[in-house]
C-alpha positions as CSV (number, residue, x, y, z in Angstrom):
1,M,81.7,-90.3,28.1
2,V,78.4,-91.2,26.5
3,E,77.5,-88.9,23.6
4,Y,74.1,-87.4,23.2
5,V,72.1,-85.5,20.7
6,V,69.7,-82.6,21.1
7,L,66.2,-83.6,19.8
8,N,63.9,-81.3,18.0
9,T,62.1,-80.8,21.4
10,G,65.3,-79.4,22.9
11,A,65.7,-82.4,25.1
12,T,69.0,-84.3,25.2
13,M,69.0,-88.0,24.4
14,P,72.0,-90.2,25.2
15,L,73.1,-92.1,22.0
16,V,73.8,-95.2,24.1
17,G,71.1,-96.8,26.1
18,L,70.3,-100.1,27.7
19,G,68.0,-102.2,25.5
20,T,65.7,-104.3,27.5
21,G,64.6,-106.8,24.7
22,S,65.2,-110.4,25.6
23,D,64.5,-113.8,24.3
24,G,63.1,-114.6,27.7
25,S,65.8,-117.1,28.7
26,L,67.0,-115.0,31.6
27,P,64.8,-115.2,34.7
28,L,63.0,-112.0,35.7
29,H,65.1,-111.3,38.7
30,E,68.3,-111.4,36.5
31,R,66.7,-109.0,34.0
32,K,65.7,-106.6,36.8
33,A,69.2,-106.9,38.3
34,A,70.7,-105.8,34.9
35,I,68.6,-102.6,35.1
36,A,69.8,-102.0,38.7
37,A,73.4,-102.5,37.6
38,A,73.0,-100.1,34.7
39,I,71.6,-97.5,37.1
40,E,74.5,-98.0,39.5
41,V,77.0,-97.5,36.6
42,F,75.1,-94.3,35.7
43,F,75.2,-93.1,39.3
44,C,78.9,-93.8,39.7
45,F,80.3,-92.7,36.4
46,L,77.9,-90.6,34.4
47,R,75.8,-88.5,36.7
48,G,75.9,-84.9,35.7
49,K,77.3,-85.8,32.2
50,T,74.3,-87.5,30.6
51,N,71.0,-89.1,31.5
52,A,70.5,-92.9,31.9
53,H,68.8,-94.1,28.7
54,F,66.6,-97.2,28.7
55,D,64.9,-98.6,25.6
56,T,61.8,-100.9,25.9
57,A,58.7,-101.8,24.0
58,K,55.4,-103.6,24.6
59,I,56.6,-106.5,22.5
60,Y,59.7,-107.0,24.6
61,N,57.7,-107.8,27.7
62,S,60.1,-105.7,29.7
63,E,58.2,-102.6,30.7
64,G,57.0,-104.2,33.9
65,F,60.4,-105.2,35.4
66,L,62.0,-102.0,34.0
67,G,59.3,-100.0,35.8
68,E,59.9,-101.8,39.0
69,A,63.6,-101.3,38.9
70,L,63.3,-97.6,38.0
71,K,60.7,-97.0,40.7
72,E,62.9,-98.7,43.3
73,A,65.9,-96.6,42.2
74,M,63.9,-93.3,42.3
75,E,62.4,-94.1,45.7
76,S,65.8,-94.9,47.2
77,G,67.2,-91.6,45.9
78,I,69.7,-93.3,43.6
79,V,68.4,-91.5,40.5
80,K,65.8,-88.8,39.8
81,R,63.2,-89.0,37.1
82,E,64.8,-86.1,35.2
83,E,68.0,-88.0,35.1
84,L,66.3,-90.8,33.1
85,F,65.5,-91.0,29.4
86,V,63.0,-93.7,28.8
87,T,62.0,-94.8,25.3
88,S,59.1,-97.2,24.5
89,K,57.4,-98.2,21.3
90,L,53.8,-98.6,19.9
91,W,53.4,-102.2,18.8
92,C,51.9,-103.0,15.4
93,T,48.5,-104.3,16.8
94,D,48.0,-100.9,18.4
95,A,49.2,-98.9,15.4
96,Y,45.8,-97.2,14.6
97,P,44.4,-93.9,15.7
98,E,42.2,-95.2,18.5
99,G,44.9,-97.7,19.7
100,V,47.6,-95.2,20.4
101,L,46.5,-93.5,23.7
102,P,45.4,-96.8,25.4
103,A,48.7,-98.4,24.4
104,L,50.7,-95.5,25.7
105,Q,48.7,-95.5,28.9
106,N,49.3,-99.2,29.4
107,S,53.1,-98.7,28.9
108,L,53.1,-95.8,31.4
109,R,51.3,-98.0,34.0
110,A,53.7,-100.8,33.5
111,L,56.7,-98.4,33.7
112,Q,55.2,-96.6,36.7
113,L,55.9,-93.3,35.0
114,D,53.9,-90.2,34.2
115,Y,55.4,-89.6,30.8
116,L,57.9,-91.1,28.3
117,D,60.8,-89.2,27.0
118,L,60.4,-90.8,23.6
119,Y,57.6,-92.9,22.1
120,L,58.1,-94.5,18.7
121,I,55.9,-96.3,16.1
122,H,57.8,-99.7,16.3
123,W,57.3,-100.7,12.6
124,P,55.6,-99.0,9.7
125,I,52.9,-101.7,9.6
126,R,49.7,-102.6,11.4
127,M,48.7,-106.1,12.4
128,K,45.5,-107.7,13.6
129,E,45.1,-108.2,17.3
130,G,46.9,-111.3,18.5
131,A,49.2,-111.6,15.5
132,S,52.8,-112.5,16.0
133,E,55.8,-111.1,14.1
134,K,55.8,-114.1,11.7
135,E,52.2,-114.0,10.6
136,S,52.3,-111.8,7.5
137,D,48.8,-112.9,6.5
138,R,47.5,-110.8,9.5
139,L,48.9,-107.5,8.2
140,M,46.6,-104.6,7.8
141,E,47.0,-101.2,6.1
142,L,48.6,-98.6,8.4
143,D,46.8,-95.3,8.7
144,L,50.0,-93.4,9.2
145,K,48.4,-90.0,9.2
146,G,45.8,-90.9,11.8
147,T,48.2,-92.8,13.9
148,W,50.7,-89.9,13.9
149,R,48.0,-87.4,14.8
150,A,47.2,-89.6,17.8
151,L,50.9,-89.6,18.8
152,E,50.9,-85.8,18.4
153,A,47.9,-85.6,20.8
154,C,49.9,-87.6,23.4
155,V,52.6,-85.0,23.2
156,K,50.1,-82.2,23.7
157,Q,48.7,-84.1,26.7
158,G,52.2,-84.4,28.2
159,L,52.3,-88.2,28.1
160,A,55.3,-88.2,25.7
161,K,58.0,-85.6,25.5
162,A,59.0,-86.6,22.0
163,I,57.7,-88.9,19.3
164,G,59.4,-90.7,16.5
165,V,59.5,-93.8,14.3
166,S,61.4,-97.1,14.2
167,N,62.4,-99.2,11.2
168,F,61.0,-96.7,8.7
169,S,62.5,-96.3,5.3
170,S,63.6,-92.9,4.1
171,K,60.5,-92.8,1.8
172,K,58.2,-93.5,4.7
173,V,59.8,-90.7,6.8
174,K,59.4,-88.3,3.8
175,D,55.7,-89.3,3.5
176,L,55.3,-88.7,7.2
177,L,56.9,-85.3,7.0
178,Q,54.3,-84.2,4.4
179,F,51.6,-84.0,7.1
180,A,53.4,-84.1,10.5
181,E,52.7,-81.1,12.7
182,I,55.3,-82.4,15.1
183,P,58.1,-83.9,13.1
184,P,59.6,-87.2,14.3
185,A,62.5,-86.7,16.6
186,V,64.3,-90.0,15.6
187,N,64.1,-93.0,13.4
188,Q,65.5,-95.9,15.4
189,V,66.5,-98.7,13.0
190,K,67.5,-102.0,14.6
191,D,70.6,-101.2,16.6
192,F,71.1,-97.8,15.1
193,L,69.4,-94.5,15.8
194,F,69.0,-91.7,13.2
195,H,68.3,-88.3,14.5
196,C,65.9,-86.5,12.2
């Protein structure tokens, strides 16, 4: 059985989820088929015990095919939205106060969902538009307080049920807790998840 944790919102989050990041070597139809297979496993073995957890991000280029697979599964009655737990992440080029809402709305459109169960700041940095992960000369200062306030506004609008961070040091989390009205629900670090 998949273990879960209760977040500070009261929602339960499965501790094991299907990550949708890829190096792009698999064709789109195979990536989408993996999602369908995961939903089948959930339907056959875990329904009623835990939700099906899917982890995605703008930078993974997986939100679109994940959204298609989830929509097909919901329309066919295999799974209900409330049986899903979907996490996505705010990419570094959108990590500024005015970038949060448009980025989340783009993710929701791609995922064909009305809300995310969890939305994370992907890294505690900001990058200039068009920068890749390897271009450290394109780093900018992150307005953590302003960006977090924008995430809190997304929760208040019902676009995200919970918010959190990813790849943050304990010092960065402590800094965030100094001003957060809504504390982060999790700190996802690489392949591990720390429940705050």
